[in-house]
N, C-alpha and C positions, 0 to 999 in steps of 0.2 A: 555482597558482590555489587559492583556498580557497572555501568555501561563502559566498555573499553574504548580507548582512543583507536580509531580505525586507520591502519596504514593504507595508503593508496593502492588500489588494485584495478586491473583492466576489466571492463565488463565483457561477458561472453560474446563471441561472435555468433552470427546466425548458424554457422555450420557446427558450432559447439553445443547448441541447445538440445535438450533431451527430446526424444521422440515420445509422443503421447499415445494414449489409447483411443482417443476420440478425435474427430475432425470438425468440431464445432467452428462456426464462423460468426463473427460479431455482426449483428443486425441492429443498426442504430435505433430502430423503433422499439427494440426489446431491451436495450442496454442502459446501464447506469455506470458512470465512471466514479470509482472511489479513490480518492487521494488519501492514503493511509498515513496519519501521524507525521505529516511534513511540518514539524514544529522546530523552532530554533533550538529548543532543548536537546533534541536528538541530532540535528544536523551539525551542531557545534563539535561533535566528535570526529568529523571528517575534515580533511585539509581543503580549504577553498581553492577552486580552480583546478582541482585534480579529479581523476576518476576514482571512485564511481560517482562522486557528488555532482560534478559539473555536467557530465553527459546525462545523468538521471534528471537533473533539473531541466535541461533542454528538452528531453523527451517528454517530460510531464507538461511542459509549456505547450508543446506541439499537440499532445493529446487533448488538453483543455481547449485549445483553439478549434480543433476539428470537432470536438464534442459540441461546442457552442454553435458551430456552423450547421451541425446535423440535428440539433435539438435533443442531444443526449444530456440528461441531468448529470450534474457534477456535485459530488458530496465530499467534503473534507472532514475526516475524523480528527479529533484532537483530545488528548488527555488533559483534563482540567488541572490547573495549578493549585498548590496548597491543599492537597487532599489530606483528610484526617486518616489516622490509622485504620479506622473502620472502613472508610471508603477505599483505602489502598489494599486492604485484605492481605492475602498471602504474597502479593507482589512486594510488600514491604520487606518481607524476609528474603525474597529472591533478588530484588533489585534496589532496595533502599527506599528513600522518600519519593523518588520519582520527580515529577515536576513540582518542586517545592515552592514555598512562598517566595516571590521575587525572582523565580527562575524564568527564563524566556519561554513561556508557554505558547506564545502566539505562533500562528502559522507563518512560515518563512517567506511566503509570497502573498501579495495582495489578492483577495478574493474578487472575482468579477461579479457583475450584476447577474443575479439568478443562481449563483453557486451557493450551496448550503454548508454551513458549519455545524457539525454534529458532535456533541460531547461523547467521549468513549472512555470506558472504565477498565476494560480488560483487554487481553490480546485480541480476542475475536470481536470484530466490529459489529457483529449482530447482537452480542451479549449485553443486555440492559441498555440498549440504544433504540433509536427510532429508525434504524436503517431498513428494517423490514417494511415499515410504513412508507418510508421514502421511496422504496422500490415500486410500490403500487402493484400494477399488473406486469411490470417488466421482470423478465426472468433470465437476464444475463448481467453479470457483474464484472467489470474490468477493473483490476486492482493494480495500483502503483504506489510507491512510497517506501517507507521503512517500518520495521526491519523485515527482510524477505523471509527468514527462517522462523520468525516469531509471529507477529500479528498478521502479516500478509498471508502466510501459509495457513494459520488458524482460521482466518476469515474465509479463505478459499475452500477449506475443508467443510466449514459450516454451510457455506453457500451450496455446495454439492448435496449435503444432507437435507437441504430445503428444496431440492430440485431446481436450483438456480445455477445456470452454467457459469463457471468461474474462468476468467482469463487473467493470467498474471503476465505483466509486460516485462520481459527479461531485461531490457535496458532502461526501464523506468522504475526499477526498485534498487535498493542498496542494502548492504548487510555489514556484519562485523568483519568479514573476510571473503575472499573469492571462494574458499572452500564452503563457507556457510551459504553463500549466494548460490553456488552450483547445487548444493544439497537441497536447498529450498525449491529450486526449479525442478529438480529431479523428483522430489516428493509430490509436487503438484501434478506434474505430467503423468506420474505413475498411477495416481489414484483419485484425483478430484477435479482436474481442470485441464486447461490448455495453456501452454507457455508459448509466447510469440513476441517478436520485436515490435516496437512502437510503429514502425513503418507499415506493419501488416494489420494493425488494429482497425484502422479506418482507411483502407486503400482508396486512392483516388481513381 
C-alpha cells in the first residue's frame, strides 16, 4: 500500500470539534511545539492552494511565529530519505519504501533560527528520537502537521503515557480524508489530550 492522493476537504469548524475530558491550557513556559513530518514527500499528495493543505500551512506559520515570540521551542520531525529495509522495518510492508532515495525528504518550509530538525523513524515522534531530551523539563507538547490519524495521534498518545500534556491543533493538522481527520481528533480528545484551534493555542 502507498500513501493515497488526498481529495480536498474542509477543515472542521470550532463548533464541530470534539469535547474533551480535560481542560488543560497551554502555558508557554511549559510547552514545546512539534511540527510533525511537514515534508515535501508527504505534502505532495495534497492539492496546492486548497484545504486542508493551504489553511494548515497558514496555521502552522502562525503557531511558529507566536512560539518564537513567547520563547516556546519549535521542533520539526522528519523521516530520513533512503532508508534501508532494516531501518524501515514493518513500515516497508505497510507503506512501501517511504522517503526513498531522491525523494523530496526536505521540510516544506524554511526553518527559522533556533528551530530544531529531528530525525524520526516511526509513527511516534518519541520512539528512537531525541524528543524527550529536547523537551527538557517542559511537560506540554503542541502537535501539528501530518498525518493526524497516524503519527500525530500516536505521538499524542505516547506523550500522555509520559505525563506530558498533549495538544493537537485541529486546523494545523491534515489527513487522508475529513473522516480520518475527525476520527483522529475524536481519539485524542477521548483519551489522551486536548483538541483546539490554532487561535486558542497562544491567545493574545
